[in-house]
C-alpha positions as CSV (number, residue, x, y, z in Angstrom):
1,M,-15.7,-8.4,-25.9
2,K,-16.9,-5.9,-28.5
3,T,-20.2,-3.7,-28.9
4,I,-21.4,-3.2,-32.2
5,F,-23.6,-1.0,-33.5
6,R,-25.7,-0.5,-36.6
7,S,-26.5,2.8,-38.0
8,P,-27.6,4.1,-41.3
9,L,-26.1,7.6,-40.6
10,W,-26.5,9.1,-43.9
11,L,-30.3,8.2,-43.9
12,L,-31.0,11.6,-42.1
13,L,-29.5,13.1,-45.0
14,L,-31.6,11.5,-48.0
15,P,-35.2,13.2,-48.8
16,F,-38.2,11.0,-49.7
17,A,-41.7,10.9,-50.2
18,S,-43.8,10.3,-46.4
19,N,-45.4,7.7,-49.0
20,A,-42.7,6.0,-50.3
21,A,-40.7,3.3,-48.6
22,P,-37.3,4.1,-47.4
23,P,-34.9,3.0,-49.9
24,D,-32.6,0.2,-49.1
25,L,-29.5,1.5,-47.7
26,P,-26.3,-0.1,-47.2
27,Q,-25.3,-0.9,-43.1
28,W,-21.7,-0.2,-41.0
29,D,-20.4,-1.8,-38.4
30,M,-19.0,0.3,-35.6
31,T,-16.9,-1.9,-33.0
32,L,-15.7,-0.4,-29.6
33,L,-13.0,-2.8,-28.5
34,H,-12.3,-2.9,-25.0
35,S,-7.7,-2.4,-25.1
36,E,-5.8,-4.2,-22.5
37,W,-4.6,-1.6,-19.7
38,V,-1.4,-2.9,-19.6
39,T,2.1,-1.1,-19.4
40,P,5.6,-1.9,-18.2
41,N,6.1,1.6,-16.3
42,I,2.5,1.2,-14.4
43,I,1.5,-1.2,-13.0
44,R,-2.1,-1.9,-11.0
45,I,-2.4,-4.0,-8.6
46,P,-5.7,-5.2,-7.0
47,F,-5.8,-5.8,-3.2
48,T,-8.2,-7.1,-0.9
49,L,-8.0,-6.4,2.9
50,T,-7.8,-9.0,5.7
51,G,-8.8,-6.4,8.7
52,T,-7.2,-3.7,7.5
53,L,-3.9,-5.4,5.7
54,I,-3.1,-5.1,2.3
55,T,-3.8,-8.9,0.9
56,V,-2.5,-9.3,-2.9
57,R,-1.9,-12.9,-4.7
58,A,1.2,-13.4,-6.0
59,R,3.5,-16.3,-7.1
60,L,6.8,-17.5,-5.3
61,D,8.7,-19.5,-8.7
62,T,6.0,-22.8,-8.2
63,L,3.6,-21.6,-5.5
64,E,0.7,-19.4,-5.9
65,G,-0.5,-17.6,-2.7
66,N,-1.5,-14.6,-0.2
67,F,1.2,-11.8,0.4
68,F,0.8,-8.7,2.7
69,F,2.1,-5.5,1.3
70,D,4.3,-4.1,3.8
71,T,5.7,-1.0,3.3
72,G,7.5,-0.9,6.9
73,A,9.2,-4.7,5.7
74,S,12.4,-4.2,4.2
75,S,12.2,-7.4,2.1
76,L,10.4,-10.5,1.1
77,L,9.6,-12.4,4.2
78,L,8.4,-16.1,3.4
79,N,6.3,-18.6,5.8
80,Q,8.8,-21.5,6.8
81,R,6.0,-23.8,6.3
82,Y,5.2,-23.8,2.9
83,L,8.7,-24.1,2.0
84,S,10.3,-27.7,1.2
85,R,14.0,-26.3,0.6
86,P,16.5,-26.3,3.3
87,L,17.1,-22.9,4.8
88,A,20.8,-21.6,6.1
89,G,21.9,-18.8,8.5
90,A,19.5,-19.0,10.9
91,S,19.1,-16.0,13.2
92,E,17.5,-13.7,15.5
93,N,17.9,-10.4,13.4
94,A,14.3,-9.0,13.0
95,G,11.6,-7.3,15.4
96,G,8.8,-5.7,15.6
97,I,6.0,-4.4,18.0
98,T,5.2,-7.0,20.0
99,G,9.4,-8.3,20.2
100,K,12.4,-10.0,18.2
101,V,11.3,-12.2,15.2
102,R,13.7,-15.0,15.0
103,V,14.4,-15.4,11.3
104,L,14.7,-19.2,10.7
105,G,17.1,-18.6,7.7
106,A,17.3,-17.1,3.8
107,S,16.3,-19.0,0.7
108,K,16.6,-17.9,-2.7
109,V,14.0,-17.2,-4.8
110,N,14.4,-17.9,-8.7
111,T,11.2,-15.7,-9.7
112,F,8.7,-14.0,-8.0
113,V,6.1,-12.6,-9.7
114,L,3.4,-9.7,-8.5
115,D,1.1,-9.0,-10.7
116,N,2.6,-7.3,-14.4
117,L,6.0,-7.0,-11.8
118,Q,8.6,-10.1,-12.2
119,V,11.8,-10.2,-10.1
120,V,14.7,-12.6,-10.3
121,N,16.9,-14.3,-8.3
122,V,15.8,-12.2,-4.9
123,M,17.0,-13.3,-1.3
124,A,14.5,-14.1,1.3
125,D,14.0,-14.2,5.3
126,C,12.1,-17.3,6.2
127,I,10.3,-16.8,9.5
128,D,7.3,-19.1,11.3
129,M,4.0,-16.9,10.5
130,T,1.7,-19.3,12.1
131,H,0.4,-17.0,14.4
132,I,-0.5,-14.2,12.0
133,E,-2.1,-16.8,9.9
134,R,-3.9,-18.2,13.2
135,S,-4.7,-14.6,14.2
136,K,-5.9,-13.5,10.5
137,K,-7.6,-16.8,10.0
138,T,-6.1,-17.1,6.5
139,E,-3.5,-18.8,4.6
140,L,-0.1,-16.9,3.8
141,L,2.6,-17.3,1.8
142,G,4.5,-14.4,2.6
143,I,5.1,-10.6,3.2
144,I,6.4,-8.1,0.1
145,G,8.9,-5.6,1.2
146,Y,10.9,-2.7,0.0
147,R,13.4,-4.8,-1.7
148,I,10.7,-5.4,-4.1
149,F,9.2,-2.7,-5.2
150,D,12.1,-0.2,-4.6
151,G,12.5,0.9,-8.6
152,F,8.6,2.3,-8.1
153,E,6.6,5.1,-6.9
154,V,3.9,3.4,-4.6
155,L,0.3,4.8,-5.0
156,F,-2.1,3.4,-2.7
157,D,-5.6,3.8,-3.6
158,Y,-8.2,2.3,-0.9
159,E,-11.2,3.2,-2.4
160,S,-10.5,1.5,-5.8
161,S,-9.0,-1.7,-3.8
162,R,-5.6,-1.3,-5.5
163,I,-2.0,-0.5,-4.9
164,V,-0.5,1.3,-8.5
165,L,3.4,1.2,-9.0
166,I,5.0,3.8,-11.1
167,R,8.5,2.7,-12.4
168,T,10.9,5.8,-12.0
169,D,14.4,6.6,-13.1
170,S,17.6,6.7,-10.4
171,K,16.3,10.2,-9.5
172,G,13.0,9.2,-8.6
173,N,11.2,10.5,-12.2
174,P,8.4,8.8,-13.5
175,L,9.2,6.9,-16.9
176,E,5.7,7.3,-17.7
177,A,2.9,10.0,-16.2
178,L,-0.1,8.5,-14.5
179,P,-2.9,9.5,-17.0
180,N,-4.4,12.7,-15.4
181,W,-8.2,11.6,-16.4
182,E,-7.4,8.7,-13.6
183,Y,-5.6,10.6,-10.6
184,Q,-4.4,14.6,-10.6
185,P,-2.2,15.7,-8.0
186,L,-3.2,17.8,-4.9
187,G,-0.1,18.3,-3.3
188,S,2.7,16.8,-1.8
189,I,4.9,16.7,1.7
190,P,8.2,16.4,1.9
191,V,9.6,12.9,3.6
192,V,13.1,12.2,5.1
193,T,14.2,8.3,4.5
194,A,15.8,6.0,7.0
195,G,16.7,3.3,5.1
196,H,13.7,2.0,3.5
197,V,11.7,3.8,6.2
198,A,10.0,6.8,5.1
199,I,9.3,9.2,7.5
200,I,6.9,12.6,7.3
201,K,5.9,15.3,10.2
202,L,2.4,15.9,11.0
203,Q,1.4,19.3,12.8
204,F,-1.6,19.3,14.9
205,A,-3.8,22.2,15.6
206,G,-1.1,24.2,13.4
207,R,1.2,24.1,16.0
208,S,2.6,20.8,17.7
209,A,4.6,18.6,14.9
210,K,5.1,15.1,15.2
211,S,7.7,12.5,13.2
212,F,5.8,9.4,11.6
213,A,7.1,6.5,9.9
214,L,4.8,5.6,7.3
215,D,4.0,1.5,7.0
216,S,1.1,0.1,4.9
217,G,1.4,-2.7,7.6
218,A,0.3,-1.0,10.6
219,E,-3.3,-1.9,10.7
220,Q,-3.6,1.3,13.4
221,N,-1.3,4.6,13.7
222,L,1.0,3.8,16.8
223,L,2.0,6.9,19.0
224,S,4.8,6.6,21.5
225,V,3.7,6.3,24.9
226,T,6.5,8.9,26.4
227,T,4.1,11.7,24.3
228,N,3.9,14.4,26.5
229,K,0.4,14.7,28.7
230,R,-0.4,18.1,27.1
231,F,-0.3,16.9,23.6
232,L,-2.7,13.7,24.8
233,K,-5.2,15.9,26.1
234,E,-6.0,17.9,23.2
235,H,-5.2,15.7,20.4
236,F,-5.7,11.9,21.5
237,E,-9.0,10.7,22.6
238,I,-8.5,8.4,25.1
239,G,-10.1,4.8,24.2
240,K,-9.6,1.7,26.1
241,R,-7.3,-1.4,26.5
242,I,-6.5,-3.8,24.2
243,K,-4.0,-6.9,23.4
244,L,-1.8,-6.3,20.4
245,N,-0.4,-9.2,18.3
246,G,2.7,-8.3,15.7
247,A,5.3,-10.1,13.7
248,G,6.2,-11.6,17.3
249,K,4.5,-14.4,19.0
250,E,4.3,-12.1,21.8
251,S,1.0,-9.9,22.8
252,V,1.2,-6.9,24.8
253,E,-1.7,-4.6,26.4
254,V,-1.8,-1.2,24.9
255,L,-4.0,1.9,25.3
256,S,-6.1,2.4,22.1
257,G,-8.2,6.2,21.2
258,R,-8.2,8.6,18.3
259,L,-5.3,11.4,16.9
260,K,-7.1,14.1,15.9
261,N,-6.2,17.5,14.8
262,A,-3.8,16.2,12.3
263,Q,-2.8,18.4,9.5
264,V,0.0,19.0,6.9
265,D,0.4,22.8,5.1
266,T,-4.0,23.0,4.3
267,F,-4.0,19.2,4.5
268,F,-6.1,18.1,6.8
269,F,-6.9,14.5,8.3
270,Q,-9.8,12.8,9.7
271,P,-9.6,11.6,13.4
272,M,-7.1,8.0,13.1
273,A,-7.9,4.8,15.3
274,T,-4.6,4.7,17.4
275,L,-2.6,3.0,19.7
276,L,-0.7,4.3,22.4
277,L,2.9,2.1,23.1
278,N,6.5,2.2,23.5
279,L,8.1,2.6,20.4
280,T,11.6,1.9,21.6
281,E,12.0,-1.5,19.9
282,I,10.8,-0.1,16.7
283,N,13.3,2.9,16.5
284,T,16.0,0.4,17.8
285,I,15.5,-2.1,14.5
286,Y,14.7,0.7,11.9
287,Q,17.2,3.1,13.6
288,T,14.9,5.7,13.8
289,N,13.4,8.6,16.3
290,V,9.9,8.8,15.7
291,D,7.0,9.7,17.4
292,G,4.8,7.2,16.0
293,V,3.9,5.2,12.9
294,L,1.0,5.6,10.3
295,G,-1.0,3.0,8.7
296,Y,-3.9,2.3,7.4
297,E,-5.6,4.9,9.1
298,F,-3.8,7.6,7.6
299,L,-3.1,5.9,4.0
300,S,-6.8,5.0,3.2
301,Q,-8.1,9.0,3.8
302,R,-7.4,9.6,0.2
303,P,-5.0,8.3,-2.5
304,M,-1.8,9.2,-1.9
305,S,1.8,7.9,-3.3
306,I,5.2,7.6,-1.9
307,N,8.3,8.3,-3.8
308,Y,11.1,7.0,-1.8
309,K,14.0,8.2,-4.6
310,K,12.3,12.1,-4.4
311,R,11.4,11.8,-0.7
312,R,7.9,13.1,-1.6
313,L,4.4,12.3,-0.5
314,R,2.0,13.1,-3.0
315,I,-1.8,13.4,-2.3
316,Y,-4.1,12.9,-4.9
317,Y,-7.8,13.4,-5.9
318,K,-9.6,11.3,-8.6
319,P,-12.0,13.0,-11.5
320,R,-15.1,11.9,-11.6
321,P,-17.2,11.4,-15.0
């Protein structure tokens, strides 16, 4: 697509009598071309929200469909009902908030394509996602986990509905810098990693500190039910009881509310919808000892990125024209 301006620029420089017709002047074409915004080191992936879950389109060999983008998942998970190939190695070795998930087997994916990112010869776990599809009223081909994007810093921009993958070297240094007219850093927060899980510490009213795992697959924040009563009284506004569905087929009843007064250094966060529940299963599976999980309610407050190799959470603002 191009826009053409026809402009005799030197007309204004030539004097002529007011009663005379202007001379027959040559015309120039000025053409503005819209260039392709493509680079192998910075990949901008548009997404939609299913509820509050990041949903992207991706291609699995010859099959294309919806995937959830989930930093809480360690690998690529596939919905077994879309696979015609035989599965091998069935086991029960995964889990989530609402109990263990039966892994039906593993499947080799020859080519996985997510926008401008292509991964070849990747192994994926296969599970039954029928209950997820039913609860979210969407067809779901799979869930994209850490193994797919482990060579990138991952930036979440919910305002613009996109994920930005920034390719890094072995030390976590970006191979190409983000344009400063697009995102400018405000600061960063130290991160601890436990396998594929990134963990940060939040302070509350500048005093109490709690550790939280970052999980883009968490529709609401989670806080351990064992949190002491004084903390809850000061920083948790109790709401109501709700039923929670997760990767497991079971549902559990939990207490919902709002987590308040969260900050890191000079960064203050708005109150966040949070569920109070038992995190023993999550800590056992991920071999962590976190006080909670931060998902959509935290990550959507402003653009922020996770650099797993440098162990930093960066917070950005977007310059306005």
